[in-house]
N, C-alpha and C positions, 0 to 999 in steps of 0.2 A: 829796830827803829822805834823811838819813843812814840807813845800815843799822841794824837793831836792835842795841843794845848789851846784849843778854841772851843767855843760852846756849840760844837756840832758832833754828830755821830753818823757813821756810815751804816747804811741799812740796805735791805733788799725789798723791793717793791714788786708785788705780784697780784694777780686776780685770776678768777676762774673764767676760762673762755668757752664755756658751755653751760647750758641749763640742765643737762643730764646729770643727775646726782651721782651716778656711778662713774661717769667720766670726769666729773669735776675735780676729783682727787688727783688726777694725773694730767689733765689738759689745763695747764697753767701758763700764763704769760708773765715773764719776770724781767726785771731790770734792776739796776742799782739806784741808790738814792742818797740824799743827804738830809738827815733830820737835824733841825736847829731849834733851839729854845723850847725843847720838849714837845711842843704841840704841832710843829709844822715839818713837812717833808717836801723837798724840791727834787724833781727828777726830770729826765729828758723826754721829749715828745715821742721818741721812737717806741716807747712802750704802748702807744696808742695804735700802732700799725695794724694789728689784726682786727680792730673794731670797724664795723661798718661806718660808724660816725667819723672815722678818719678821712673819709672821702671829702669832707667839707674843707680839709686843709689843701687838697689838690685843686679845689675850685676857688679858693679864697683870693688867689693872686695877691697875697700880701695884705688883704683887707679882711682880716679875720673878725667876724662878729658872731659871738656865741650868746645864747640866752639860757634862761633857767630850764627850759624844756630840754635843751641839749645836755646840760649837766645831769638832769634827772635820769636820763637814759644810760648814763655811764655806770659801769659796775662798781661795787665796793672794792676797795683795794686792801691788801694785807701788807703790813710793814713789819719785817722781821729784823731783830737786832740782838746782839749779844749783850749779856749783863753779867755782873759779878755778884756773888753772894756776900762779898765782903763790904759792899757799898749799898747805900739806899738805891733801890731801883727806880729810875726815872719814870718807868711805866706804871708804877703802883697807883698813881692818882687817876689813871685813865679808866673810864667807866666801862667801855666796850672792849672786851678781851676775847679774842677768837681762840687762842690756844696758848698754853704755858707748858713748855717742855723743859725738864731739867733732870739732873741725876737723882734717881730715887734712892739708891742704896750704894753707900761707899763714897767716902770723901775723895777717893782717887780719881773720880770722874768730875769733880767740881772745878773744871777748867772752863774758861770762857767759851771755848769752841763747842762745848756740850750744853751750854746754857743759852738757849735761844727762846725769846719771847716774841710772840706775834700779836699785834693789835690791828684793829680795823680802822679805816679812815675813808674819807670821801674826797674825791677830786673837786676842789672848790674854785680853781682858777686855771685857765690855760691861755697862754699868749704866745705870739710870734714876735721874735726880736728882729726888728727891721734892719739893724746893722749886720747881723749874721746872715739874714736872708739876702741882703744885697751882695755880701761877699760870696755866698753860694752861687748867685747868678753870674757874677763877674769872673770868678776864679775857678769854681768847681762845676761849671756848667757841663763839662764833658766827662764828669765822673759818674760811675755807677755806684749808687749807695743803696745797699740792701740790708734790711734788718730782720726779715723773716724769709722763709722759703717761698719763692715766687719766681716768675719769669723775670728776665733782666729788665725789660721795659717797665714792668710793673714795679719792680724794686726801685729803679731809678726815679720814676715819677713820684712815688710815695716817699722814698727816702729823701729826695730833695725838698719835698714839701714839709717833712717833719724835722729836717736838720736844724731849723731855726726855731722850733717850738719847745716850750718849757711848761712844766706841769707843777702846780702847787697843790699839796694834799693837806687836809685838816684832820688831825687825829681825834679831835673832840667833836666831830660832827660838823656839818656845813651850816654855819650860822650866817644867814644872808645879811644880817645887820652888820656883821663884822667887815671892816674894810680890809681887803686882801693886800692893799698896798702897804699897810703897816708892817706886817712881818717881813715883806721884801725890803722895806727901808731899813729895818733892824738888821737884816742879813747883810745889807750893803755896808753897814757900819763896821763889820768885822772882817770883810774880805780885803785882800791886798792886791795891788797890781802885779802882773806877771814880772818875774825877774828877766834879766837879759838872756839872749841866746847862749846856749852852752851851760846854763844853770841846771842843777839837778831838781827833779820832781819826784814826788811819791803819789801814786794813784791807788786809791782804796776802793775796791769794787767787788762785785759778786759775779764772776765769769759764768756764763751759760745759765744764769738764774738758778744755780744749784746751791742749796743750803749748805752742803759740805764745803763750798768755796766761799762762804760768807766772809766778807771783809778781808779778802785777799789783798796783799800789798805788792806792788811792783815798782821798781825804780827805773827812771829814765831821765832824759835830758830834753830841754827845750831846743828843738831843731830849727825853728823859725817861726815867724809870725806872718799872718796874712790879713790884709784889709786894714781899715782905719781903726784906731783906738788901742789895741788891735781887735779884729773881729774873731779870729780863730788862731789857736796855737797848734803847731805841729810838735809832737813828741814821739821819741822812739821807745817810750815805755810800752811794754807788751800788754795788750788787752785783747779781749775776746767778746763775741756777742754776749750781751747781758751786762757788759761793763758800762754801757751808756747810762748816764746819770751818776756814775761814780765820782767821788770827791777827788780833787786834785790839789795837792799841797806843794808849796815851795819848801825845800828843806833848808836847814841851817841850824842855829842854836835852838830854835823851836820850829814847829811846822806852821806855815801860814796858808790859810785857805785862799786859793786863787781861781779855781774854776771847777767845772764838771765835764765829764767825757760826753762829747756830742756824737762821735762816730768811731767805732772800733774796726769795722770791716768795710772796705771800699775798693773799687777798681778804677784804674785810669789807663787809657790807651791799651787795654787788653792785659794789664798787669795788676796783680794784687798789690795794693798800697800797704807797705809795712808800717806806716806811721799812723798814729792815733790823732784825731781831731779833738781839741779841747776848747770849750767855750769859756772865755774869761768872764767870771761872774761880775767883775767891776763894769765891764762893757755891757753885759746883758741887763744887769739891774739898773745901771744909770740910764740906759736907753728906755727901759720900761718906766722909770720914774721921772723921765724928762729932766735929768740932772746933767750939768756940764761937768765932764770928767776932769777938766782943768782945775776945778775947785775941789776935786776928790784926791788929786795926786798927793801921795805921801812923800816927803823928802827922803832921799836915800843917798848913802855915801857912794863914792865912785867904786864900781865893782871891779875887782882885780881882773876879771875876765875881759874888761874893755880893751886892754892892751893886746890880748890874743885876738879878739874880734877885729880890731883895727888892722892888724897884720893880715889876717885871713881875707878881709874884705878888700884889701889893696893888692893882694897877690892872685886872687881867683877871679876869673872873668867868665862871662857867658859868651859862647861861640854859636853863631847861628848861620846856617846855610840853607836857604829855601825854607821848606817846612820842617827841617830837622834842626835841633839845637843840642848842644852839650855844654861842657865846661872847659876851661883851659887854665893854665898856670903861666904867670909872667916870668920870663927868664932874663929880662933886661935888654936894653938896646933895641927895643921894639919887637923882640922875638917872644913867641908864645908856644907852648906845647899843648896839644890836645889829642883826641883820638881820630884816627883816619876815618872810621865809620861815621863820624859826625859830619863829614864832608862829602857824603855820597852824591849830593846834588851839585857838586862844585863845577861840573862841566858846563852847566848852563845857569848857574846861580852865583851871586856874589857872596863872599864870606864877610860877616859883620861881627864885631866884638863890642860887648857892652860891659861897662864897669863904672859904678858910682856916678850915674847920670850921663856918662860919655858914651857915644856910639860912633865907631869908625870902621871903615872898610879895611880888610886885610888881604894879603895874597898868600897863596900856599907855596911855601918854599920846597917842601918835601912831604910826601905821605907814602906810607906802606901800601902794598897791594891789598885790596879788600879781602877780608877773612884770613889774614895772615898775621901771626905774631910779628912785632909787638903791637900792631894796630895803633901806631902813633903817627902824628903829623906835626910839622913845624910851620908856624905862621909868622908873617911879618907885617907890621903896621908902623907908620911913622912914629918914632919915639918921642917926637915933640908933643904928640897928643897924649902921651901917657906918663908925663912927669910926676903925676900924683900917685902913680903905682909904686909898689915896693917889690924889689927882686926877691923871688922865692929862694929860700936856702935849701938846696938839694943835699940830702944826707949822704955822707961818706960811709956811714955804718949801716949795714943791712938790718932790716926788721928782724925781730926774734919772736918765736912762738910764745904767745901768752901776753905780749905787751899790749897796753891799752893805746888805741889810736882813734883818730877822728876822720871821717869821710866828709868831704865838702863838695858841693855842686849845686846845680840849678834844676831840680827835678820838675818844678811846677812854675813855669814861666808864663807871665801874662803881659800882654801889651799895655794893660792899664797900670802896670807898676814899674815901668822902665826907670823912672827917675829915682825911685826908692828901692831899686833892686839890690838885694843882698843875698848871699848864698845860704843854702840850708846846710846844717851840720848835724851829723849823726855820730854817736859814739859806739865803740865796740872793741873787739880784741883781735889780734892776729891769731887765726886758727891754724894756719899752716904756712910754711915759707920754703922757697927754694931760690936759687940764683936767678930764676926766670919768672917767678910768679909769687905773689903775696895773696893769700886768701884771708879775708876778714869777716867778722860777724856784724859789721856796721850795716845799717839799713840803706840799701842802694837801689834807686829806681832809675828809669830812663831819664836822661838829663844830667846825671852824675858823671857820665862818661867824659874823660879828659880832666876831671877834677882831681885834687890831691888827696892822698892818704897822709895824714899829718901826725907826727910824734910831738908831744908836748913836754916830755920828761927832761929833755936837754935843750930847751929853747923851742922854737917853732920850726921844725924841719919837715920837708917833704920826703917821705920814705917810698912813695909810689904814686903812680898815675892810674886812676880807676879806669878799667876797660869794660867790664861786664859783670852781670850776675848770671846765675845758671838758669837754664830752662830745660824741660824734658820734651819728649817727642810730641806731647799734646799741647806744647807752647805754654805750659804752666811755669811761671817765673818764681824764683826764690830770692826775695830781696835781701835776706840775711845770709846768703851764700854768694860771695862776690869775689872777683879777682882783680888784681892790679899788677902793673909792670913795676918791678923794683926800680928805684931811682939809680941804684948802682949799676943797672943793666944798660942805661942810656945816657947817664950823666957825662961821661968822657966824650962820647961821640958828639953830643950837642955842644959841649963847650969848645971842642976843636973846631966845629963848624962856625961858631960865633966869632972865632978868631980868624980862621982862614977863608971863610965864606965859600968854601968848596963843598958842593952838595954831596960829593963822594964820601965825605966824612960821616954822612948820615946813613950810609948803606947798612950799617950794623943794626939799624932800627927794624929792618926786615930780616928777622933771623931765620936762616935756612936749615938749621940743625934739626934733624928728624926727631930727636928726643924732646926738643922744645915744641916743635910742631905738634907732636903727639900729646904733650901735656896740655896744650891749649885747646885740643879738640874736646876734652872733658868727657870722653866716652864713658858710659852710654848716654850721658847728658850732653847738653850743648851750651856753649856760651852764646851771648847775644851778638857777638861780633860776626 
């Protein structure tokens, strides 16, 4: 991947978390950061988590007021970046230099990975983005967000408080006369709005705050957007603790800066969330500068992905039954297919279907016995209500090992977003396949159940219905190891039923063969069904 063609550099931000000179060399707190216009570094507020001063964010209730005394108590920070001996080093004009490590003997070591220079800076401004904070309260209120080792309650409280906090660092010393809004305004001039769902992203960060991983790059896709403007972006780009503050670029003919990592590790409903939260810089900076984003929008041509998105959004629905929800696929004539376990409360609760601002009741035509393959159910709702939907194309060709696919579903459903509800999409590959099971590396969470696995190479085809991911005996879930029922295993039965209306045509959905029963038991692991 080419280096970013923007006036920014990806760096590591760290500081000593002890006054003991012996321990100071090893007790470090680190995160990623974005250096721009030589002098300034922007990072995420999670780096403040270990400091006693971070308690002020838990008490602020969105009304953050910091004074000079607060900033004076903060530690000096170190900014580490890579440089090339072939070019003028941007750090040469900085007066305060903490260390300069480079290859001493032998040109064979003059590679950027060995050339690291670290300078000192001061935290000059901290602020809380009201837009991100409101999104965290409305959508992520039941998430556990932890940045350091601590109890779950402590992690959640502090993690939520810092999720919407951003930190500006001055590499030339903290000049109180300098208006900190100026560099943020200049940064806003070079950032771009996020591209559409399904677009590719590049994340540049330093996982685990380890210099050996400085400026590691990982590729992923935009899985969805949350909140207004949007407030946060979901991506399946793989990140780790320490990636917070890392720069996020949209790929294309050149890299366009769109955001920074806000959260790499989180939990929801007892599951590790495999997606990374990205804060869009256009949203964060425009809110800080009190600027109308409508005036900042850059014109863009129609994205070729829009046709794919339009089809996906018109074939995939949210299925809700009591406190449980999942996804479903439209088969036409008012019929939908979903997972049986999404309907566990059906005996005393109604089934509701949501899609593109429409909400209607549905009846269960057939569902397999709980905890039995294929864990499928067929629903019916008046077709007159769903004329705007598109019939999903079920593939006649089995998935093959190694092909790229997409998982679609509704993992994070909020009552506040029904009218603008769109599915989340994650990309991956088919890891394994049999006539009765497809295993993919797409990131799948609770709520994806019943959603489609889609092939894009020959049009938009549904090759499977997502059923579960794997969990072990300690109830640890693995979002990147998941299973789906192949479309070829149920297509004929469902289509025969839609013609004959005979429920006996659906008996094959509950497969009694021992070899298939055994396969879906996933011993020694378990599926979620």
